C-alpha positions as CSV (number, residue, x, y, z in Angstrom):
1,M,-4.0,-20.2,5.1
2,G,-2.9,-20.4,1.0
3,G,-6.2,-21.7,-0.2
4,L,-8.0,-18.6,2.0
5,L,-5.9,-16.3,-0.1
6,T,-6.9,-18.0,-3.1
7,V,-10.6,-17.7,-2.6
8,L,-10.1,-13.9,-1.4
9,L,-8.0,-13.3,-4.8
10,L,-11.2,-15.5,-6.8
11,M,-13.6,-13.3,-4.5
12,N,-12.0,-9.9,-6.0
13,L,-12.0,-10.8,-9.6
14,L,-15.6,-11.7,-9.3
15,I,-16.8,-9.1,-7.1
16,G,-14.5,-6.3,-7.8
17,P,-16.2,-5.4,-11.4
18,L,-19.3,-5.2,-9.6
19,Y,-18.0,-2.4,-7.4
20,G,-16.4,-0.6,-10.2
21,V,-13.3,0.9,-8.5
22,K,-9.6,0.2,-10.0
23,V,-6.6,0.7,-7.9
24,T,-3.7,1.1,-10.2
25,Q,0.3,1.4,-10.3
26,D,1.7,2.4,-13.6
27,K,4.8,0.9,-13.0
28,K,5.1,-3.3,-11.4
29,L,8.9,-3.2,-10.7
30,L,11.5,-0.3,-10.4
31,I,14.9,-0.5,-10.3
32,I,17.2,2.0,-9.1
33,G,21.0,2.5,-8.0
34,S,22.0,3.5,-4.3
35,G,21.8,6.8,-4.3
36,E,19.0,7.6,-6.6
37,D,15.4,8.7,-6.0
38,A,12.4,7.1,-6.6
39,E,8.8,7.6,-7.5
40,L,5.8,5.3,-6.8
41,S,2.5,6.6,-8.0
42,C,-1.2,5.1,-7.5
43,R,-4.4,6.1,-8.8
44,H,-7.9,4.5,-8.4
45,D,-11.0,5.7,-10.4
46,D,-13.8,6.5,-7.4
47,S,-13.9,9.4,-5.9
48,S,-16.1,8.4,-3.2
49,Y,-12.9,6.2,-2.0
50,Y,-11.3,9.0,0.1
51,N,-8.8,6.5,2.1
52,M,-5.7,5.7,0.5
53,Y,-2.8,3.7,2.1
54,W,0.7,2.6,1.4
55,Y,2.2,-0.5,3.0
56,Q,5.8,-1.9,2.4
57,E,6.6,-5.8,2.9
58,K,10.4,-6.7,3.0
59,P,11.0,-10.4,2.7
60,G,10.1,-12.2,5.6
61,L,8.9,-9.1,7.6
62,G,5.2,-9.0,6.4
63,L,3.2,-5.8,5.8
64,K,3.8,-2.0,7.2
65,L,2.0,0.9,6.7
66,M,3.9,3.6,5.6
67,L,1.2,6.5,4.9
68,F,-2.4,6.5,5.4
69,S,-4.2,9.7,4.2
70,L,-8.2,10.4,4.7
71,N,-8.5,12.6,1.8
72,A,-6.7,14.8,-0.7
73,G,-4.0,17.1,1.0
74,S,-4.0,14.8,4.2
75,E,-1.0,12.6,3.9
76,T,0.5,10.9,7.1
77,L,3.6,9.6,6.6
78,E,4.7,6.7,9.6
79,S,7.3,8.0,11.7
80,D,9.9,5.2,10.7
81,Y,9.8,6.7,6.9
82,R,9.4,10.3,7.2
83,A,13.3,10.8,6.9
84,D,13.5,9.3,3.4
85,W,10.3,9.5,2.0
86,E,7.8,12.4,1.0
87,A,4.2,12.1,0.4
88,E,2.0,14.0,-1.8
89,R,-1.7,13.7,-2.7
90,K,-3.2,16.6,-4.5
91,V,-6.9,15.0,-5.6
92,V,-8.8,12.3,-4.0
93,L,-7.7,9.9,-7.0
94,N,-4.1,9.8,-6.4
95,S,-1.4,9.2,-4.1
96,T,2.4,9.7,-4.9
97,L,5.3,8.3,-2.7
98,R,9.0,9.8,-3.5
99,L,11.9,8.0,-2.0
100,K,14.6,10.7,-1.6
101,K,17.8,8.6,-1.9
102,G,17.4,4.8,-2.1
103,N,19.4,2.2,-0.6
104,V,19.7,-1.7,-0.6
105,G,17.3,-1.4,2.6
106,D,14.4,0.0,0.4
107,S,14.3,-3.0,-1.5
108,A,10.6,-4.0,-0.9
109,T,7.1,-4.8,-2.6
110,Y,5.2,-1.6,-1.8
111,F,1.2,-1.7,-2.0
112,C,-1.0,1.0,-2.5
113,A,-4.8,0.7,-1.3
114,A,-8.1,2.9,-1.5
115,S,-10.3,2.4,1.1
116,I,-14.3,3.6,1.4
117,H,-14.2,3.0,5.1
118,G,-12.4,4.5,7.9
119,N,-10.0,2.1,9.4
120,A,-7.4,5.1,9.1
121,R,-9.1,6.7,12.2
122,L,-8.0,3.4,14.5
123,P,-5.5,3.9,17.0
124,A,-1.7,3.6,14.9
125,P,-1.1,0.0,16.5
126,W,-3.9,-1.2,14.2
127,H,-2.1,-0.4,11.3
128,Q,1.2,-1.3,12.2
129,T,0.2,-4.9,13.1
130,P,-3.2,-5.9,11.0
131,P,-4.1,-9.4,11.4
132,W,-2.6,-11.0,8.3
133,H,0.9,-9.0,9.0
134,Q,3.1,-11.9,9.4
135,T,1.6,-14.8,7.2
136,Q,0.3,-13.3,4.0
137,R,-0.3,-10.2,2.2
138,P,-3.5,-8.2,2.6
139,P,-7.0,-9.7,1.4
140,A,-7.9,-8.1,-1.5
141,L,-10.8,-7.6,-0.1
142,G,-10.1,-5.6,3.3
143,W,-10.3,-6.6,6.7
144,D,-12.6,-5.0,8.9
145,P,-11.4,-4.3,12.4
146,H,-14.8,-4.8,14.0
147,G,-15.1,-8.4,13.9
148,N,-17.0,-8.6,10.9
149,G,-15.0,-10.3,8.9
150,L,-13.8,-9.3,5.4
151,S,-15.3,-5.9,3.9
152,Y,-15.4,-5.2,0.5
153,G,-14.3,-1.5,0.6
154,E,-10.1,-2.0,0.1
155,R,-8.9,-2.6,-2.9
156,L,-5.4,-3.2,-3.9
157,A,-2.1,-2.5,-6.2
158,Q,1.5,-3.8,-6.1
159,L,4.7,-2.4,-7.0
160,G,8.4,-3.9,-6.5
161,L,11.1,-1.8,-5.9
162,V,14.6,-2.7,-6.2
163,T,18.0,-0.9,-5.2
164,L,21.1,-1.9,-6.8
165,G,23.9,-1.5,-4.2
166,G,27.1,0.8,-5.2
167,G,29.7,-0.9,-6.9
168,G,33.3,-0.6,-4.7
169,S,36.5,0.6,-6.7
């Protein structure tokens, strides 16, 4: 499985520049205290990539879809995240997640993805359990749910968030 991931990452490095889209998160690591808020921002540089997604990965649990957005002004947070998170996407090229009050349970790696294809129109269970969910990070080139293998339509960026527990008195 690790060999496949290595091949995918190498293909992304070689093929990615041909497609020209770049997905970026300014911060690679964010450390906050318990009870503090946090903002995770993501941008890409190709306005034909309408769809954006956010995923959370906790150690040993794999990826979990947090949000999908079909276009600017269209943000759908998954039910598990609606109480503690807010989302904003004013323009096609940017997406922002805000954690209202962090706690130790929010420590995770957060992935932002931009996609030219419409996987978000699939039923929610596909998003919650993609085929690579339990063993590895998402393929850098995306996955085609119609059985055609990997697609070149998706690009990823990632950020680690660590929430420190409050000190006792």
